[in-house]
Structures are given as structure tokens and as C-alpha cells.
N, CA, C and O atoms as a CHARMM CRD file, in Angstrom:
* protein
*
  376
    1    1 UNK  N    -28.56300  60.80700 -53.14000 PROA 1      0.00000
    2    1 UNK  CA   -28.30300  61.44700 -53.46600 PROA 1      0.00000
    3    1 UNK  C    -29.08000  62.35700 -52.45900 PROA 1      0.00000
    4    1 UNK  O    -30.02300  62.04500 -51.73300 PROA 1      0.00000
    5    2 UNK  N    -28.08600  64.24600 -52.67700 PROA 2      0.00000
    6    2 UNK  CA   -28.83200  64.58700 -52.12100 PROA 2      0.00000
    7    2 UNK  C    -30.50200  65.87500 -53.22300 PROA 2      0.00000
    8    2 UNK  O    -30.59200  66.06500 -54.43600 PROA 2      0.00000
    9    3 UNK  N    -30.93200  66.12300 -52.70300 PROA 3      0.00000
   10    3 UNK  CA   -31.81000  66.78800 -53.65900 PROA 3      0.00000
   11    3 UNK  C    -32.85000  67.91100 -53.18400 PROA 3      0.00000
   12    3 UNK  O    -33.77400  68.39000 -53.84100 PROA 3      0.00000
   13    4 UNK  N    -32.42300  68.23600 -51.74400 PROA 4      0.00000
   14    4 UNK  CA   -32.09900  70.31500 -51.20000 PROA 4      0.00000
   15    4 UNK  C    -31.42100  71.19800 -51.98300 PROA 4      0.00000
   16    4 UNK  O    -30.23900  71.07500 -51.66000 PROA 4      0.00000
   17    5 UNK  N    -31.50500  71.88200 -52.69200 PROA 5      0.00000
   18    5 UNK  CA   -30.85700  73.35100 -52.64200 PROA 5      0.00000
   19    5 UNK  C    -29.58000  73.09700 -52.03600 PROA 5      0.00000
   20    5 UNK  O    -28.48000  72.56400 -52.18400 PROA 5      0.00000
   21    6 UNK  N    -30.30400  73.75200 -51.28800 PROA 6      0.00000
   22    6 UNK  CA   -28.57300  73.82600 -50.21700 PROA 6      0.00000
   23    6 UNK  C    -27.82500  72.43300 -50.02300 PROA 6      0.00000
   24    6 UNK  O    -26.59800  72.48500 -50.10400 PROA 6      0.00000
   25    7 UNK  N    -28.32200  71.37800 -49.81400 PROA 7      0.00000
   26    7 UNK  CA   -27.96000  70.01000 -49.58600 PROA 7      0.00000
   27    7 UNK  C    -26.66900  69.87700 -50.78100 PROA 7      0.00000
   28    7 UNK  O    -25.54500  69.44100 -50.52900 PROA 7      0.00000
   29    8 UNK  N    -27.20000  70.42300 -52.28300 PROA 8      0.00000
   30    8 UNK  CA   -26.07900  69.73300 -52.70000 PROA 8      0.00000
   31    8 UNK  C    -25.01100  71.10100 -53.24200 PROA 8      0.00000
   32    8 UNK  O    -24.12300  70.98000 -54.08600 PROA 8      0.00000
   33    9 UNK  N    -25.34700  72.29400 -52.56200 PROA 9      0.00000
   34    9 UNK  CA   -24.34200  73.19600 -52.42100 PROA 9      0.00000
   35    9 UNK  C    -23.19100  72.84300 -51.58200 PROA 9      0.00000
   36    9 UNK  O    -21.97500  73.01000 -51.67900 PROA 9      0.00000
   37   10 UNK  N    -24.10700  72.21100 -50.58300 PROA 10     0.00000
   38   10 UNK  CA   -23.31800  72.05300 -49.46600 PROA 10     0.00000
   39   10 UNK  C    -21.92000  70.67400 -49.70000 PROA 10     0.00000
   40   10 UNK  O    -20.78800  70.69700 -49.21800 PROA 10     0.00000
   41   11 UNK  N    -22.39100  69.86300 -50.37300 PROA 11     0.00000
   42   11 UNK  CA   -21.51700  68.66800 -51.26000 PROA 11     0.00000
   43   11 UNK  C    -20.41500  69.55400 -52.09800 PROA 11     0.00000
   44   11 UNK  O    -19.20400  69.46400 -51.90100 PROA 11     0.00000
   45   12 UNK  N    -20.98800  70.37100 -53.00400 PROA 12     0.00000
   46   12 UNK  CA   -19.47400  71.20800 -53.86200 PROA 12     0.00000
   47   12 UNK  C    -19.00500  72.14500 -53.22900 PROA 12     0.00000
   48   12 UNK  O    -18.23100  72.99200 -53.67400 PROA 12     0.00000
   49   13 UNK  N    -19.53000  72.05500 -51.89300 PROA 13     0.00000
   50   13 UNK  CA   -18.10700  73.25900 -51.01800 PROA 13     0.00000
   51   13 UNK  C    -17.86600  72.66200 -50.32600 PROA 13     0.00000
   52   13 UNK  O    -17.00900  73.27200 -49.68600 PROA 13     0.00000
   53   14 UNK  N    -18.14300  70.93700 -49.51900 PROA 14     0.00000
   54   14 UNK  CA   -17.02200  69.81800 -49.24200 PROA 14     0.00000
   55   14 UNK  C    -16.21600  69.81900 -49.28700 PROA 14     0.00000
   56   14 UNK  O    -15.44200  70.20000 -48.40900 PROA 14     0.00000
   57   15 UNK  N    -15.69400  68.96400 -51.38500 PROA 15     0.00000
   58   15 UNK  CA   -15.42300  68.54900 -52.05900 PROA 15     0.00000
   59   15 UNK  C    -14.39900  69.69200 -52.61100 PROA 15     0.00000
   60   15 UNK  O    -13.33600  69.29200 -53.08400 PROA 15     0.00000
   61   16 UNK  N    -14.65800  71.07900 -52.57700 PROA 16     0.00000
   62   16 UNK  CA   -13.57700  72.02200 -53.47200 PROA 16     0.00000
   63   16 UNK  C    -13.24800  72.07800 -51.50100 PROA 16     0.00000
   64   16 UNK  O    -12.37800  71.21000 -51.43200 PROA 16     0.00000
   65   17 UNK  N    -13.35100  72.32500 -50.77500 PROA 17     0.00000
   66   17 UNK  CA   -12.29200  72.41200 -49.16600 PROA 17     0.00000
   67   17 UNK  C    -12.05200  71.03400 -49.19900 PROA 17     0.00000
   68   17 UNK  O    -11.05700  70.65500 -48.58000 PROA 17     0.00000
   69   18 UNK  N    -12.32500  70.69600 -49.43100 PROA 18     0.00000
   70   18 UNK  CA   -11.36100  68.61200 -49.47000 PROA 18     0.00000
   71   18 UNK  C    -10.18500  68.32100 -49.62700 PROA 18     0.00000
   72   18 UNK  O     -9.27600  67.75900 -49.01500 PROA 18     0.00000
   73   19 UNK  N    -10.60500  69.41600 -51.73400 PROA 19     0.00000
   74   19 UNK  CA    -9.11800  69.00000 -52.24900 PROA 19     0.00000
   75   19 UNK  C     -8.20600  70.37700 -51.93100 PROA 19     0.00000
   76   19 UNK  O     -6.98400  70.31300 -52.06900 PROA 19     0.00000
   77   20 UNK  N     -8.97000  71.85600 -51.41900 PROA 20     0.00000
   78   20 UNK  CA    -7.60900  72.70300 -50.71600 PROA 20     0.00000
   79   20 UNK  C     -6.80300  72.19100 -50.06300 PROA 20     0.00000
   80   20 UNK  O     -5.59600  72.19800 -50.30700 PROA 20     0.00000
   81   21 UNK  N     -7.74300  71.27200 -48.43400 PROA 21     0.00000
   82   21 UNK  CA    -6.95700  70.85100 -47.75400 PROA 21     0.00000
   83   21 UNK  C     -6.20200  69.76000 -48.01900 PROA 21     0.00000
   84   21 UNK  O     -5.09900  69.59200 -47.50000 PROA 21     0.00000
   85   22 UNK  N     -6.65100  69.07600 -48.70900 PROA 22     0.00000
   86   22 UNK  CA    -5.67300  67.66200 -49.61700 PROA 22     0.00000
   87   22 UNK  C     -3.91300  68.81900 -49.76300 PROA 22     0.00000
   88   22 UNK  O     -2.81100  69.00900 -49.24800 PROA 22     0.00000
   89   23 UNK  N     -4.47900  69.08500 -50.44100 PROA 23     0.00000
   90   23 UNK  CA    -3.22400  70.24100 -51.09000 PROA 23     0.00000
   91   23 UNK  C     -1.98800  70.75900 -50.31600 PROA 23     0.00000
   92   23 UNK  O     -0.82100  70.38700 -50.19300 PROA 23     0.00000
   93   24 UNK  N     -2.82600  71.88700 -49.79400 PROA 24     0.00000
   94   24 UNK  CA    -2.07000  72.05600 -48.84700 PROA 24     0.00000
   95   24 UNK  C     -1.22500  71.26400 -47.43900 PROA 24     0.00000
   96   24 UNK  O     -0.09300  71.32600 -46.96000 PROA 24     0.00000
   97   25 UNK  N     -2.21700  70.68100 -47.20100 PROA 25     0.00000
   98   25 UNK  CA    -1.51100  69.48900 -45.72000 PROA 25     0.00000
   99   25 UNK  C     -0.11500  68.51400 -46.87100 PROA 25     0.00000
  100   25 UNK  O      0.94300  68.03700 -46.46200 PROA 25     0.00000
  101   26 UNK  N     -0.55100  68.50500 -48.03700 PROA 26     0.00000
  102   26 UNK  CA     0.23900  67.31200 -49.35300 PROA 26     0.00000
  103   26 UNK  C      1.89700  68.44200 -49.18500 PROA 26     0.00000
  104   26 UNK  O      3.01100  68.02400 -48.86600 PROA 26     0.00000
  105   27 UNK  N      1.48900  69.98000 -49.54500 PROA 27     0.00000
  106   27 UNK  CA     2.65200  70.26300 -49.66200 PROA 27     0.00000
  107   27 UNK  C      3.35500  70.61900 -48.82500 PROA 27     0.00000
  108   27 UNK  O      4.53400  70.94300 -48.96200 PROA 27     0.00000
  109   28 UNK  N      2.47800  70.60600 -47.45900 PROA 28     0.00000
  110   28 UNK  CA     3.30300  70.52500 -45.83100 PROA 28     0.00000
  111   28 UNK  C      4.26100  69.38600 -46.06000 PROA 28     0.00000
  112   28 UNK  O      5.44800  69.36500 -46.38700 PROA 28     0.00000
  113   29 UNK  N      3.32700  68.38700 -45.77200 PROA 29     0.00000
  114   29 UNK  CA     4.40000  67.01600 -45.82300 PROA 29     0.00000
  115   29 UNK  C      5.47600  66.86700 -46.57400 PROA 29     0.00000
  116   29 UNK  O      6.53000  66.41400 -46.12600 PROA 29     0.00000
  117   30 UNK  N      5.29600  67.25700 -47.86300 PROA 30     0.00000
  118   30 UNK  CA     6.71500  67.80800 -48.76500 PROA 30     0.00000
  119   30 UNK  C      7.64200  68.19900 -48.26100 PROA 30     0.00000
  120   30 UNK  O      8.69200  67.58200 -48.08100 PROA 30     0.00000
  121   31 UNK  N      7.32800  69.54500 -47.88600 PROA 31     0.00000
  122   31 UNK  CA     8.44400  70.36300 -46.90900 PROA 31     0.00000
  123   31 UNK  C      8.88700  69.74200 -45.79100 PROA 31     0.00000
  124   31 UNK  O     10.02200  69.38100 -46.10100 PROA 31     0.00000
  125   32 UNK  N      8.66400  69.37700 -44.60200 PROA 32     0.00000
  126   32 UNK  CA     8.93600  68.34400 -43.88200 PROA 32     0.00000
  127   32 UNK  C      9.96900  67.19800 -44.49400 PROA 32     0.00000
  128   32 UNK  O     11.13200  67.03500 -44.12400 PROA 32     0.00000
  129   33 UNK  N      9.50200  66.69200 -45.17900 PROA 33     0.00000
  130   33 UNK  CA    10.82400  65.54400 -45.96100 PROA 33     0.00000
  131   33 UNK  C     11.82800  66.33700 -46.52100 PROA 33     0.00000
  132   33 UNK  O     13.04400  66.20700 -46.37800 PROA 33     0.00000
  133   34 UNK  N     11.17600  67.22700 -47.21400 PROA 34     0.00000
  134   34 UNK  CA    12.93500  68.06400 -47.61400 PROA 34     0.00000
  135   34 UNK  C     13.63100  68.55400 -46.80700 PROA 34     0.00000
  136   34 UNK  O     14.75700  68.87900 -47.18200 PROA 34     0.00000
  137   35 UNK  N     13.17100  68.84200 -45.14500 PROA 35     0.00000
  138   35 UNK  CA    13.70000  69.74700 -44.31800 PROA 35     0.00000
  139   35 UNK  C     14.95000  68.12600 -44.00200 PROA 35     0.00000
  140   35 UNK  O     16.17800  68.05800 -44.04700 PROA 35     0.00000
  141   36 UNK  N     13.56600  66.74900 -43.61100 PROA 36     0.00000
  142   36 UNK  CA    14.63000  66.26600 -43.28700 PROA 36     0.00000
  143   36 UNK  C     15.20500  65.60000 -44.60300 PROA 36     0.00000
  144   36 UNK  O     14.84100  64.43700 -44.77400 PROA 36     0.00000
  145   37 UNK  N     15.79900  65.98400 -45.28200 PROA 37     0.00000
  146   37 UNK  CA    16.65600  65.11300 -46.28700 PROA 37     0.00000
  147   37 UNK  C     17.50100  66.39900 -46.00900 PROA 37     0.00000
  148   37 UNK  O     18.47000  66.25400 -46.75300 PROA 37     0.00000
  149   38 UNK  N     17.62900  67.38500 -45.44700 PROA 38     0.00000
  150   38 UNK  CA    18.49600  69.04800 -45.05100 PROA 38     0.00000
  151   38 UNK  C     19.52900  67.87000 -44.05800 PROA 38     0.00000
  152   38 UNK  O     20.50900  67.31000 -44.54900 PROA 38     0.00000
  153   39 UNK  N     19.12000  67.68300 -42.76900 PROA 39     0.00000
  154   39 UNK  CA    19.07500  67.03200 -42.03500 PROA 39     0.00000
  155   39 UNK  C     20.05500  65.74100 -41.27600 PROA 39     0.00000
  156   39 UNK  O     20.89000  65.58100 -40.38600 PROA 39     0.00000
  157   40 UNK  N     19.30800  65.00100 -42.30200 PROA 40     0.00000
  158   40 UNK  CA    20.24800  63.71400 -43.02000 PROA 40     0.00000
  159   40 UNK  C     21.35200  63.61500 -44.34000 PROA 40     0.00000
  160   40 UNK  O     21.98300  62.58000 -44.55600 PROA 40     0.00000
  161   41 UNK  N     21.48200  64.79700 -45.15200 PROA 41     0.00000
  162   41 UNK  CA    23.13700  65.03400 -45.62800 PROA 41     0.00000
  163   41 UNK  C     23.84700  65.87600 -44.56300 PROA 41     0.00000
  164   41 UNK  O     24.75200  66.54400 -45.06300 PROA 41     0.00000
  165   42 UNK  N     23.77900  65.95300 -43.94600 PROA 42     0.00000
  166   42 UNK  CA    24.36500  66.87600 -42.99500 PROA 42     0.00000
  167   42 UNK  C     24.44900  68.62300 -42.98300 PROA 42     0.00000
  168   42 UNK  O     24.98700  69.31000 -42.11500 PROA 42     0.00000
  169   43 UNK  N     23.84500  69.03000 -44.04300 PROA 43     0.00000
  170   43 UNK  CA    23.52800  70.93300 -43.57200 PROA 43     0.00000
  171   43 UNK  C     22.84000  71.15600 -43.09600 PROA 43     0.00000
  172   43 UNK  O     21.68200  71.34500 -43.46900 PROA 43     0.00000
  173   44 UNK  N     23.57900  71.26400 -41.41100 PROA 44     0.00000
  174   44 UNK  CA    22.88100  71.89000 -40.48300 PROA 44     0.00000
  175   44 UNK  C     22.62900  73.16500 -40.89600 PROA 44     0.00000
  176   44 UNK  O     21.45900  73.26900 -41.26300 PROA 44     0.00000
  177   45 UNK  N     23.25700  74.18400 -40.98600 PROA 45     0.00000
  178   45 UNK  CA    23.76700  75.27800 -41.61800 PROA 45     0.00000
  179   45 UNK  C     22.43100  75.67100 -42.46500 PROA 45     0.00000
  180   45 UNK  O     21.76300  76.63100 -42.08200 PROA 45     0.00000
  181   46 UNK  N     22.09400  75.02800 -43.46500 PROA 46     0.00000
  182   46 UNK  CA    20.82100  75.49500 -44.27400 PROA 46     0.00000
  183   46 UNK  C     19.79400  74.37200 -43.62100 PROA 46     0.00000
  184   46 UNK  O     18.73900  74.10000 -44.19500 PROA 46     0.00000
  185   47 UNK  N     19.98800  74.05400 -42.99600 PROA 47     0.00000
  186   47 UNK  CA    18.26000  73.41500 -41.69700 PROA 47     0.00000
  187   47 UNK  C     18.35000  74.26500 -41.13200 PROA 47     0.00000
  188   47 UNK  O     17.13500  74.46000 -41.09500 PROA 47     0.00000
  189   48 UNK  N     18.81700  75.22400 -40.46800 PROA 48     0.00000
  190   48 UNK  CA    18.76600  76.11200 -39.24500 PROA 48     0.00000
  191   48 UNK  C     18.28700  76.99800 -39.76900 PROA 48     0.00000
  192   48 UNK  O     17.56700  77.66600 -39.02700 PROA 48     0.00000
  193   49 UNK  N     18.41800  77.57600 -41.51500 PROA 49     0.00000
  194   49 UNK  CA    17.84000  78.39400 -41.43300 PROA 49     0.00000
  195   49 UNK  C     16.74100  78.08300 -42.67000 PROA 49     0.00000
  196   49 UNK  O     16.08900  79.04100 -43.08700 PROA 49     0.00000
  197   50 UNK  N     16.58900  77.12900 -43.09300 PROA 50     0.00000
  198   50 UNK  CA    15.08300  76.60700 -43.51900 PROA 50     0.00000
  199   50 UNK  C     14.06900  76.31800 -42.28000 PROA 50     0.00000
  200   50 UNK  O     12.92100  76.22500 -42.71500 PROA 50     0.00000
  201   51 UNK  N     14.14800  76.13000 -40.73100 PROA 51     0.00000
  202   51 UNK  CA    14.01800  75.43000 -39.81600 PROA 51     0.00000
  203   51 UNK  C     12.59200  76.57800 -39.48300 PROA 51     0.00000
  204   51 UNK  O     11.50400  76.00200 -39.46300 PROA 51     0.00000
  205   52 UNK  N     12.56200  77.96900 -39.25600 PROA 52     0.00000
  206   52 UNK  CA    11.36000  79.12700 -39.21000 PROA 52     0.00000
  207   52 UNK  C     10.24600  79.30700 -40.57400 PROA 52     0.00000
  208   52 UNK  O      9.17600  79.91300 -40.63500 PROA 52     0.00000
  209   53 UNK  N     10.94700  78.56200 -41.54400 PROA 53     0.00000
  210   53 UNK  CA     9.90500  78.52800 -42.57800 PROA 53     0.00000
  211   53 UNK  C      8.71700  77.23700 -42.87200 PROA 53     0.00000
  212   53 UNK  O      7.56300  77.14400 -43.28900 PROA 53     0.00000
  213   54 UNK  N     10.02700  76.16500 -42.26700 PROA 54     0.00000
  214   54 UNK  CA     8.39600  74.95700 -41.88300 PROA 54     0.00000
  215   54 UNK  C      7.53300  75.13400 -40.47100 PROA 54     0.00000
  216   54 UNK  O      6.58500  74.49800 -40.01000 PROA 54     0.00000
  217   55 UNK  N      8.33500  76.36000 -39.95700 PROA 55     0.00000
  218   55 UNK  CA     7.34800  76.46200 -38.33200 PROA 55     0.00000
  219   55 UNK  C      6.55800  77.13800 -39.29200 PROA 55     0.00000
  220   55 UNK  O      5.85100  76.36100 -39.93500 PROA 55     0.00000
  221   56 UNK  N      6.43000  78.50100 -39.64400 PROA 56     0.00000
  222   56 UNK  CA     5.35800  79.08200 -40.34000 PROA 56     0.00000
  223   56 UNK  C      4.83600  78.19100 -41.39200 PROA 56     0.00000
  224   56 UNK  O      3.75200  78.47500 -41.90200 PROA 56     0.00000
  225   57 UNK  N      5.48100  77.14900 -41.77300 PROA 57     0.00000
  226   57 UNK  CA     3.82700  76.67700 -42.57800 PROA 57     0.00000
  227   57 UNK  C      2.97700  75.84000 -41.87400 PROA 57     0.00000
  228   57 UNK  O      1.78900  75.57000 -42.04800 PROA 57     0.00000
  229   58 UNK  N      4.26600  75.25700 -40.55800 PROA 58     0.00000
  230   58 UNK  CA     3.30700  74.54500 -39.83500 PROA 58     0.00000
  231   58 UNK  C      2.02100  75.42300 -39.48600 PROA 58     0.00000
  232   58 UNK  O      0.86300  75.16100 -39.81100 PROA 58     0.00000
  233   59 UNK  N      2.45200  76.46900 -38.78900 PROA 59     0.00000
  234   59 UNK  CA     1.35800  77.39000 -37.84400 PROA 59     0.00000
  235   59 UNK  C      0.60600  78.00600 -39.03900 PROA 59     0.00000
  236   59 UNK  O     -0.41700  78.35200 -38.44800 PROA 59     0.00000
  237   60 UNK  N      0.40800  78.40000 -40.39400 PROA 60     0.00000
  238   60 UNK  CA    -0.09700  78.62300 -41.13000 PROA 60     0.00000
  239   60 UNK  C     -1.27000  77.10400 -41.19900 PROA 60     0.00000
  240   60 UNK  O     -2.47300  77.35400 -41.14000 PROA 60     0.00000
  241   61 UNK  N     -0.83600  75.66400 -41.31600 PROA 61     0.00000
  242   61 UNK  CA    -2.30300  74.74400 -41.33000 PROA 61     0.00000
  243   61 UNK  C     -3.19200  74.63900 -40.68600 PROA 61     0.00000
  244   61 UNK  O     -4.34800  74.26000 -40.87300 PROA 61     0.00000
  245   62 UNK  N     -2.17000  75.29700 -39.16400 PROA 62     0.00000
  246   62 UNK  CA    -3.40900  75.22000 -38.26100 PROA 62     0.00000
  247   62 UNK  C     -3.93100  76.68500 -38.11800 PROA 62     0.00000
  248   62 UNK  O     -4.77800  76.55900 -37.23300 PROA 62     0.00000
  249   63 UNK  N     -3.91800  77.86200 -38.43800 PROA 63     0.00000
  250   63 UNK  CA    -4.66800  79.17600 -38.14400 PROA 63     0.00000
  251   63 UNK  C     -5.56700  78.78900 -39.94200 PROA 63     0.00000
  252   63 UNK  O     -6.24000  79.65100 -40.50600 PROA 63     0.00000
  253   64 UNK  N     -5.39600  77.68400 -40.39800 PROA 64     0.00000
  254   64 UNK  CA    -6.06400  78.01200 -41.69000 PROA 64     0.00000
  255   64 UNK  C     -7.44800  76.49100 -41.17600 PROA 64     0.00000
  256   64 UNK  O     -8.53500  76.48600 -41.75500 PROA 64     0.00000
  257   65 UNK  N     -7.06000  75.20100 -39.90100 PROA 65     0.00000
  258   65 UNK  CA    -7.93000  74.82200 -39.82400 PROA 65     0.00000
  259   65 UNK  C     -7.88100  73.30400 -39.83200 PROA 65     0.00000
  260   65 UNK  O     -8.82500  72.59100 -39.49100 PROA 65     0.00000
  261   66 UNK  N     -6.31300  72.73200 -40.38800 PROA 66     0.00000
  262   66 UNK  CA    -6.06400  72.43000 -41.77400 PROA 66     0.00000
  263   66 UNK  C     -5.37400  70.39400 -39.95800 PROA 66     0.00000
  264   66 UNK  O     -5.55200  69.18900 -39.78300 PROA 66     0.00000
  265   67 UNK  N     -4.71800  71.51900 -39.36900 PROA 67     0.00000
  266   67 UNK  CA    -4.25100  70.57400 -37.87900 PROA 67     0.00000
  267   67 UNK  C     -4.41100  71.29400 -37.53000 PROA 67     0.00000
  268   67 UNK  O     -4.72300  72.42800 -37.89400 PROA 67     0.00000
  269   68 UNK  N     -4.04700  70.31300 -35.83300 PROA 68     0.00000
  270   68 UNK  CA    -5.24600  70.51700 -34.91000 PROA 68     0.00000
  271   68 UNK  C     -3.57400  71.51400 -33.47800 PROA 68     0.00000
  272   68 UNK  O     -2.54100  70.87700 -33.27400 PROA 68     0.00000
  273   69 UNK  N     -3.68800  72.29400 -33.11300 PROA 69     0.00000
  274   69 UNK  CA    -2.14500  72.59100 -32.46600 PROA 69     0.00000
  275   69 UNK  C     -1.87700  72.09500 -31.71700 PROA 69     0.00000
  276   69 UNK  O     -0.98200  72.58500 -31.02800 PROA 69     0.00000
  277   70 UNK  N     -2.46300  70.76900 -31.32200 PROA 70     0.00000
  278   70 UNK  CA    -1.51000  69.86900 -30.21900 PROA 70     0.00000
  279   70 UNK  C     -0.57300  69.12500 -31.51600 PROA 70     0.00000
  280   70 UNK  O      0.63700  69.29200 -31.37000 PROA 70     0.00000
  281   71 UNK  N     -1.01600  68.26500 -32.85800 PROA 71     0.00000
  282   71 UNK  CA    -0.36300  67.93700 -33.70400 PROA 71     0.00000
  283   71 UNK  C      0.76000  68.73200 -34.33500 PROA 71     0.00000
  284   71 UNK  O      1.85600  68.22400 -34.57100 PROA 71     0.00000
  285   72 UNK  N      0.46300  69.98000 -34.59900 PROA 72     0.00000
  286   72 UNK  CA     1.08800  71.30900 -34.87500 PROA 72     0.00000
  287   72 UNK  C      2.65400  71.35600 -33.76100 PROA 72     0.00000
  288   72 UNK  O      3.83800  71.22100 -34.06800 PROA 72     0.00000
  289   73 UNK  N      2.00900  71.59600 -32.45800 PROA 73     0.00000
  290   73 UNK  CA     3.47900  71.53200 -31.47700 PROA 73     0.00000
  291   73 UNK  C      3.99200  70.07000 -32.06000 PROA 73     0.00000
  292   73 UNK  O      4.84600  70.07500 -32.94600 PROA 73     0.00000
  293   74 UNK  N      3.59300  69.12100 -31.68000 PROA 74     0.00000
  294   74 UNK  CA     4.55600  67.69400 -31.79300 PROA 74     0.00000
  295   74 UNK  C      5.09300  68.03000 -33.22400 PROA 74     0.00000
  296   74 UNK  O      6.10200  68.73100 -33.14500 PROA 74     0.00000
  297   75 UNK  N      4.75800  67.77100 -34.38100 PROA 75     0.00000
  298   75 UNK  CA     5.65600  68.17100 -35.35200 PROA 75     0.00000
  299   75 UNK  C      6.75000  69.01300 -34.56400 PROA 75     0.00000
  300   75 UNK  O      7.62100  68.59400 -33.80200 PROA 75     0.00000
  301   76 UNK  N      6.43200  70.48200 -35.00600 PROA 76     0.00000
  302   76 UNK  CA     7.71500  71.19200 -34.67700 PROA 76     0.00000
  303   76 UNK  C      8.30500  71.08800 -33.73100 PROA 76     0.00000
  304   76 UNK  O      9.43900  71.56500 -33.78100 PROA 76     0.00000
  305   77 UNK  N      7.66900  70.13600 -31.81200 PROA 77     0.00000
  306   77 UNK  CA     8.96000  69.20400 -31.48600 PROA 77     0.00000
  307   77 UNK  C     10.40700  68.34700 -31.94700 PROA 77     0.00000
  308   77 UNK  O     11.62800  68.26000 -31.82100 PROA 77     0.00000
  309   78 UNK  N      9.21600  67.82700 -32.56100 PROA 78     0.00000
  310   78 UNK  CA     9.95800  66.49800 -33.33300 PROA 78     0.00000
  311   78 UNK  C     10.82500  66.82200 -34.53000 PROA 78     0.00000
  312   78 UNK  O     11.41300  65.96300 -35.18800 PROA 78     0.00000
  313   79 UNK  N     10.87600  68.50200 -34.83600 PROA 79     0.00000
  314   79 UNK  CA    11.47800  68.52100 -36.03800 PROA 79     0.00000
  315   79 UNK  C     12.99800  69.30700 -35.22200 PROA 79     0.00000
  316   79 UNK  O     14.16300  69.26500 -35.61800 PROA 79     0.00000
  317   80 UNK  N     12.55500  69.83400 -34.26200 PROA 80     0.00000
  318   80 UNK  CA    13.87700  70.71100 -33.50200 PROA 80     0.00000
  319   80 UNK  C     14.71400  69.93700 -32.63400 PROA 80     0.00000
  320   80 UNK  O     15.81300  70.09700 -32.10200 PROA 80     0.00000
  321   81 UNK  N     13.54300  68.74600 -32.67400 PROA 81     0.00000
  322   81 UNK  CA    14.98600  67.49600 -31.78400 PROA 81     0.00000
  323   81 UNK  C     15.79300  66.89600 -32.90100 PROA 81     0.00000
  324   81 UNK  O     16.90700  66.37300 -32.89700 PROA 81     0.00000
  325   82 UNK  N     14.94900  67.11200 -33.82500 PROA 82     0.00000
  326   82 UNK  CA    15.82900  66.12500 -35.28000 PROA 82     0.00000
  327   82 UNK  C     16.94000  67.53600 -35.74500 PROA 82     0.00000
  328   82 UNK  O     18.01900  67.53700 -36.33800 PROA 82     0.00000
  329   83 UNK  N     16.54000  68.07300 -35.47100 PROA 83     0.00000
  330   83 UNK  CA    18.04300  69.29700 -35.66300 PROA 83     0.00000
  331   83 UNK  C     19.33600  69.59600 -35.07100 PROA 83     0.00000
  332   83 UNK  O     20.46000  69.89100 -35.47700 PROA 83     0.00000
  333   84 UNK  N     18.33600  69.27400 -33.16000 PROA 84     0.00000
  334   84 UNK  CA    19.35200  69.15400 -32.01500 PROA 84     0.00000
  335   84 UNK  C     20.20900  68.20600 -31.76700 PROA 84     0.00000
  336   84 UNK  O     21.34000  68.24500 -31.28300 PROA 84     0.00000
  337   85 UNK  N     19.49500  67.26600 -32.18500 PROA 85     0.00000
  338   85 UNK  CA    20.54200  65.84400 -32.33900 PROA 85     0.00000
  339   85 UNK  C     22.07400  65.39600 -33.20900 PROA 85     0.00000
  340   85 UNK  O     23.08100  64.72900 -32.97500 PROA 85     0.00000
  341   86 UNK  N     21.64700  66.02500 -34.05700 PROA 86     0.00000
  342   86 UNK  CA    23.33400  65.81800 -35.08100 PROA 86     0.00000
  343   86 UNK  C     25.06400  66.99400 -33.97400 PROA 86     0.00000
  344   86 UNK  O     26.28400  66.83700 -33.94500 PROA 86     0.00000
  345   87 UNK  N     24.09200  68.01900 -33.31300 PROA 87     0.00000
  346   87 UNK  CA    24.94300  68.85900 -33.05400 PROA 87     0.00000
  347   87 UNK  C     25.30900  68.03400 -31.57200 PROA 87     0.00000
  348   87 UNK  O     26.47200  67.79500 -31.24700 PROA 87     0.00000
  349   88 UNK  N     23.98200  67.60200 -30.64200 PROA 88     0.00000
  350   88 UNK  CA    24.82100  67.03600 -29.72100 PROA 88     0.00000
  351   88 UNK  C     26.13000  66.30600 -29.42400 PROA 88     0.00000
  352   88 UNK  O     27.16000  66.55700 -28.79900 PROA 88     0.00000
  353   89 UNK  N     25.71700  65.45200 -30.03100 PROA 89     0.00000
  354   89 UNK  CA    27.05800  64.46500 -29.86800 PROA 89     0.00000
  355   89 UNK  C     28.12100  65.23900 -30.19500 PROA 89     0.00000
  356   89 UNK  O     28.95600  65.01800 -29.31800 PROA 89     0.00000
  357   90 UNK  N     28.68100  66.25200 -31.19500 PROA 90     0.00000
  358   90 UNK  CA    29.35200  66.84000 -31.56500 PROA 90     0.00000
  359   90 UNK  C     30.22200  67.96700 -30.24800 PROA 90     0.00000
  360   90 UNK  O     31.35200  68.44000 -30.12700 PROA 90     0.00000
  361   91 UNK  N     29.09500  68.00500 -29.55200 PROA 91     0.00000
  362   91 UNK  CA    29.48100  69.39100 -28.62000 PROA 91     0.00000
  363   91 UNK  C     30.35100  68.04200 -27.13900 PROA 91     0.00000
  364   91 UNK  O     31.28800  68.17300 -26.35200 PROA 91     0.00000
  365   92 UNK  N     29.37900  66.90400 -27.44400 PROA 92     0.00000
  366   92 UNK  CA    29.81000  66.01400 -26.56800 PROA 92     0.00000
  367   92 UNK  C     31.30000  65.75200 -26.29500 PROA 92     0.00000
  368   92 UNK  O     31.88000  66.07500 -25.25800 PROA 92     0.00000
  369   93 UNK  N     31.88000  65.09100 -27.41400 PROA 93     0.00000
  370   93 UNK  CA    33.43900  64.79500 -27.71800 PROA 93     0.00000
  371   93 UNK  C     34.02700  65.89700 -27.71500 PROA 93     0.00000
  372   93 UNK  O     35.13500  65.64200 -27.24300 PROA 93     0.00000
  373   94 UNK  N     33.97900  66.91400 -27.93700 PROA 94     0.00000
  374   94 UNK  CA    34.69900  67.84700 -27.66000 PROA 94     0.00000
  375   94 UNK  C     34.99500  69.22600 -26.64100 PROA 94     0.00000
  376   94 UNK  O     36.00100  69.91500 -26.81100 PROA 94     0.00000
């Protein structure tokens, strides 16, 4: 256990920041899961409207230092691919 005042403070700060980061990361993941369920249900219109909000949420995590920018780019890329996938076969058959 820490004996110095500054070390005790750092421990308190770490606990607080960890809890905040965990909560924000969890809310981001929940939003992504909800978006994926929209895609699975076939609500392309609703999913298209929700996509910018998901992007904004992911970008906020980068700004706050919770996600690395490359990780965020990968998430956004995969989500946009998932959005484009159902419409691609329909366009090919038409």
C-alpha cells in the first residue's frame, strides 16, 4: 500500500478514471450492439440515420483517450461495411 500522500492521491485518481473510462466504453459498445441489431432486423433507413451518431460516439472516445484512433477507424469501417452489405445484393439483382 502507498505511504506517500501523492501516491495515495494517484491511486484515488486512477480508480476514478478507470471507472469513468469503463462506463464510457460500455456505453459505446452498447450503442454499437443496438446499431448491429438494427442492421440484422433490416431497418436500413433507421440504421442509416443512426450511423452518424455512432460515428460521433466513437470519435468522442478517441478524443477522451479511451480508444486509439486506428481502433476507432477500424470500428467505423466495419460498421459502414455492415451498412452497405445488405443493399449491395439488392442492387446487383436489380
